C-alpha positions in Angstrom: 49.2 52.4 124.6 46.4 51.2 126.8 46.7 51.8 130.6 45.6 48.7 132.5 42.9 48.9 135.2 44.8 46.3 137.3 48.1 44.5 137.0 50.4 42.4 139.1 53.9 43.4 140.3 56.0 41.4 142.7 53.0 39.2 143.5 50.9 42.2 144.4 47.8 43.4 142.5 48.0 47.1 141.7 44.7 49.0 140.9 44.7 52.1 138.6 42.2 54.8 139.4 41.4 58.3 137.9 40.5 61.6 139.5 39.8 64.9 137.7 41.1 67.0 140.6 44.4 65.3 141.1 46.8 67.9 139.8 48.6 69.7 142.6 50.4 73.1 142.8 53.6 71.5 141.3 51.8 69.9 138.4 51.9 66.3 139.6 49.4 64.2 137.6 49.8 60.9 139.4 50.2 59.2 142.8 51.7 55.9 143.8 49.9 54.7 146.9 52.4 52.1 148.0 50.6 50.9 151.1 47.3 50.4 149.4 48.6 49.1 146.1 46.9 51.9 144.1 48.0 54.2 141.3 45.8 57.3 140.9 46.1 59.3 137.7 44.6 62.6 136.7 41.6 62.2 134.4 43.1 63.8 131.3 39.8 63.9 129.5 38.4 66.3 132.0 41.6 68.5 131.9 42.1 68.2 128.1 45.7 67.1 128.2 47.3 64.7 125.7 46.9 61.0 126.4 50.7 60.6 126.1 51.1 62.7 129.3 48.8 60.3 131.2 50.7 57.3 129.8 54.0 58.8 131.0 52.5 59.5 134.4 51.4 55.8 134.6 54.9 54.6 134.0 56.3 57.1 136.4 54.1 55.7 139.2 54.9 52.1 138.3 58.5 52.9 138.7 57.9 54.3 142.2 56.5 50.8 143.1 59.5 49.0 141.6 62.0 51.3 143.3 60.2 51.1 146.6 60.2 47.3 146.4 63.9 47.2 145.8 64.6 49.7 148.6 66.1 52.2 146.2 63.8 55.2 147.1 64.9 55.0 150.7 68.6 54.7 149.7 68.4 57.7 147.3 66.7 59.8 149.9 69.6 59.2 152.3 72.0 60.3 149.6 69.9 63.4 148.8 69.3 62.2 145.2 66.3 63.6 143.5 64.2 60.4 143.1 61.4 62.2 141.2 63.7 63.3 138.4 65.3 59.9 138.1 62.0 58.1 138.0 60.6 60.6 135.5 63.6 60.2 133.2 63.4 56.4 133.2 59.6 56.4 132.8 59.9 58.7 129.8 62.3 56.3 128.2 60.1 53.3 128.8 57.1 55.1 127.5 58.9 56.2 124.3 60.1 52.7 123.6 56.5 51.3 124.1 54.8 53.8 121.9 57.3 54.0 119.1 58.3 50.3 118.7 57.8 48.7 115.4 56.9 45.0 115.5 57.5 42.4 112.9 54.2 41.3 111.5 55.4 37.7 111.1 
């Protein structure tokens, strides 16, 4: 799967950037910067991680944008629901579908 440099979502252009030093103490490898329309991902070439982990991080951050736009993140926080775990599970499912899909050649 190829991660885009830019894409549009809900009429907004989102830019994807990379940083070698992004990983934090909890192992986060991506950031959704909602106010500046940016996704920042860890540069996995520098850190020698599988590309699939970077792809999953991309979808995780995209889902943060979607959930924020719908107002779900704020609602889940009020209910003390772990947004990160929910976003991660959905992103992993989307990623798996995209990288394992078999297309008809016709």
